[in-house]
N, C-alpha and C positions, 0 to 999 in steps of 0.2 A: 195450661198451654204456654203461658207469658214468660216462663221458668226456658221451657224446651226451647223459644225461639232466641231466648236471650244468651243461652249456652252455646248453639249454633253459631250467633253473631259474632259472639268472644272469641270462638274457635277460629271461623274464617278472619278476625280483626287479628288474631296472634299469627297466623299461615301469614297475613299480606305483610307484616312487618318481618319476618325471617327473610320474605323474599326480597322486600326492600334492604336488606342488609347486608347483602351478598351480590358480589357481581364475578360473575364467570365467564371466561370464554365462551363465546358461541362458535361451533362451527356446524358449514352445509357440505364439510364434504365426509365420504363414505373412504375406510380403509379397510383392506385386506388385512390377513394375520402378519401380513411383512411390514406392514407400511405402507403399501402403492394404495394412492390415491389422496394420501396425504397432504396438507399445506403447507409448504417450506416458505418461511418469510426470508425474501434477501436482500438486506439493506446497505445499498453501494453509497459512496461519500457524494460522490457529484459527475455530471454530465459532462464538463468542463474540458476533462482531460479523457483522451483517446483509450487509454490504459483502464478507466473502469465502465466505459461504454462498453469495450472486448469482454473485461472482466462479467459484468453484470448480464452481458448477451450468451456466455458461453454458459454461465451457472445455470440461465431460464432453459437453455436448449440441452443441456444435459440431463439437467434434473429431470423437465420433462417428456425425454426420451426414455425416460426409466419411470414411468408411468406417475410423477407426482404433480402436483399443482402448484403452483409458484405464485408468490406475492414479491414482486419487483420494485423497489422503489429507491428513487436517489433523492437527497436532501441538500444540494446545490451548496455543498460545503458549511452549511447551517447546522450548528450540533441540535437547537432547539429543534428542528424540523428533522431530525433524524431520530430523536427521542421522539418524538409523537409518532413519527412512522413507526416504529418498533412496537409502541404502547396498541396500535392501531392493530399489527400482526398477531400480537397476543391474543387483541379479543375478539380477531378473528377466529381465533383457533388453531394457529401456526403451530406445530409441533416439532418443526428444528427451525431454530433462528442462525443465520448465515451474515457476520454485521461485520464489513469493514471499516471501522469507525473513522469518524472525524477526528475527533478528541478520544483519544484512549481512556480517557478519566474521569469522562464526563456520563457514564453508562452505568454506574453503579447501581441508583435506584429503579432505572427502567429494568433492569437485568436480575435484579430481586424480585421484581414484579414475575417477570418469565419462570426464575425459580422456584417460586410458590407455588405458581400452576404448571410445574412438570415441564417445562418448556426446556431442549435443550437448546444449547449455544456453542457454535463453533466462529470463532474469530478468525476474520478472511485478512491473510496477507498482513494484518495491524493488529499487533496485540491488545486487548483490552487488559487494560489495568484495574487494580484498586478492586476487585470484584471476586467472590468466590463462584459467582455463578456463568463463570465461563468455561465451557466441558474440554473443550481440544480448539490446537491454534494449526491452522494450514500456512504455510507459507513458503518462500525460497529462501536458501541459506544466507540470510541477510545480512551476515558478515563476512561470508563468502564475497556477497556482490563488492564489498568494500575494498575487499583484497585483490580480487580481479582486477578491477580498476587500479589499485596500487602498483601493482605487477606488469600493469600493462603502459603506465608512465616509466616504471622503473627501464621495461626493455624497449620502449623507444626512445628513451633520451640516452642508453647506455648507459646508466647508472650503476650497474655491478660493474662495469669493464672502468669504472671510474671517470668516465667523464663528466663535465660540470664545470663552474659552477652555472645553473640554472636557477630563472627566475619565476617562481611561482606562487598564485595565490589558492586560497581555500575557500571552498564554500561548503555549507551545511544543510542538510533538510530542516522541517518544518520542528520544531522543539517540542510541539504535543503530540508527535508520531514517534513513537517507542522505537520502529525502525531505524529512523534518522541518526540513533547515536549508534546503531550495529553499522551502518554503513560507513559513517565517519572513523571507529575503531579500528574498523577492518583496512580502510584505507591507509589510517596512519601504522598499524601494526607493519605496512612496508615501506612507508615514505619517512619514518620519524627518525631510522637513521640516517637517511642523505640529508635531514634536517638538521640533525647534530655535526654532520660532518663539514657541512657547509657546501656538499654539491647542489643542495634546494635552496635557495633563499627567496624566503616570502618577504617583498617588498613591502609594506604593509607590518609587519611583524604582528598581524593579526592570527591567530593558530586558534584561540580558546572555542569551544565548540556554540558556548552561547553567543560570541560577539558575531560568529561568520553564520550563523543559523538564520536561515530565509522562513517567517511565517507563514504557513499554509502553502509551501510548496510555489511561491507567488513569481510567475515570470518577469513580471514589471520589477518586483521587489529585488529581484536578482539582477534584471537590467540596471537598476539606480545605484545598486550596491558596486556594480560592476563599473560604470560611469565615473563614480567617487574614486576608484581604487586608480584607475588610469589617470586621473586628473592628477591626485595628491602624490602618485608613485612613478608613473612612467612615461614624463614630459621628458620633452629634449632626448630623444631618442632611445631613452631605456627602453628594452625589449622586454616585453612578458613573454616567456616561453611555455609555462603551463600551467593551466586551470583547472583544478581540480572539482567536478560538479558531480555531486551524486544523482541527480538525475537527469530528462531530459527536458521537464517545463524550466528548471533553474538553466538550462545549457541554452534552450533557445533564446533567454532574456540575456543571456552571457553573449553568444553571439551576434543580437542585434547592437550589443554595447559597443562589440569591438569593431564592427561595420562603421558603426559611427566614429570611434577613433580611427579609423584607416587603415585596418588590418585587413587582408584578404590581398595584397598585392606580392610583386616579387621580392620586393625590398623589406616588405612587414608582411611576411604570411601569418596565418591566424595558429596559434598556441595550441599544444596538446590539449584537448578538451574531452573530458570523459561527460557521461551519462547512462541513463536507465531508461529501460521499458522500450527501444527500437520504436518510436511513435513517427509516423510517416512524415513530418516535415523535419524531423533529427536523421530520419535517415538519408533524406535527401541534402539535409547539412552535410553529413557524411560524402554522400555522392562527391558533391561540391566541394570538398575539402575545409570545408567550416569547422566541424565536428571529427572525432577523429576515430570515437566507438562509441557504443551503448552495450549495456547489460540487455541481454534479451531473455526475457524471464515468460516462458511461454506460458501463457493465460487459460490454454485448454486443458495442458496438463494437470495446472492446479485445481480446475473446475472437475477434472474426472476425477482426483484424489477428495475434494470436498464432497463429491459424490458419495463414493464408496464411504467415506465418514458417515453422512446422512444414512445411506443404507445398514450400515453396521447399527447404529444408536436404535433406529427404528423394527429393527430385530433382537433389539434387546443385548448387543454385541458389541464388548470393545473396540472401538475404531482404533486401525493399523497406527500405531507412530513409529518415529525413530529417532525422538529427543525428550529424554524426560529430566531433563537435570538443567538446561538454560535457561529457558524464558520463564523468571519469576515476575509475575505481574504486583508484585508488591503484597499477595496476600499468600496465594500457592504460586505451582511450580504448573504451569499450562502443559498437558502432555500434546507433544507438537508433532507435525511432519513437515520436513524440511525437501523442499524440490531442489534440483542442482540448475543452477544460472551458468549461463555462458554468453561469452559476446561477441558482437558483430562489431566490422570495421568495413570499410571499402574491399578490401581484400575478400573477405569471407560472406559478406550481406547475402548474395544469390544464394549459396549454400545453405544460410542459416535460416534465411525468411522466406526464400520464393519456393528453392524446393521444398521446402517442408511445408508450402501451402499456408504459411501463416498471413502471407500478402501475397496476391498476383503484381507479374512487372507491370502493370498496368497504372497500378496503384502507385505508382512511387516516379510518374512522369510530372 
């Protein structure tokens, strides 16, 4: 009898040790054969910028409309918080992760855990770097974003017609965001020829990406750099004609600096200033002749494409892509779908932003 009891206890002990040695995701969701009802994790970087709030809301509403459950999390631009959030999503049993990374190179370990658990990963608008565990990338054509900004400057100043010289200063985005180099390279593919022939003159002589990049896309840092550029290079009546800003958060800081330096009068008008995202304060700045243009990336379009990708993944299909060569993350070329950006300015913002239903006219008062 003692031998029988001892044997039973040994078996139970062995089973308990096996249970303690493994951690598997737990899920309370039930799914049909097409994956409907599955839990989808959506990791956005921050709620401090309007565009990420809209991206998150669009993703959540469109996924839920398709019958999925959604775990939407923001990380206050803190990498550790984003990593912990993604770990929680894996533990909860998310079948697909949609990740707009804060630092594209900081997610290698947590995404290995996703891969080990069979979780598929879609990089959202920012390419995730240095990992094989990213299945798709959905974004806008980020090189084209820069090209459009450069072409706008080219047309506004009449550079093709030989006008100039004009004084210009250059800004670039956060160096830990892979998109920032695409924006910069796209713009410079248009502007470099005019810098070379002297029609665009960089007063500060600062052109290198590392020198002009603004960490974290921070408005205050952009304002501080613009303050320094004006003080050092545009005193004694020297006029600044154009500023290349890759996005709206930098542009809003640049506008604040220009205001403080006395720009915005008949004698000292604001320079041509680019941007991206069409955030409400920046559209108002366009209406008030403080910012010239902003690239419009309709997040509804991007969200709809990502939902299509999720559908395909959960049905065991290959998601539609239109670029399988460009986006190398250092480990693999990530199959990508690129949506087309357009620009809005004072002349067309009503057609682009209001008539499309993206904003109401009352939003821009």
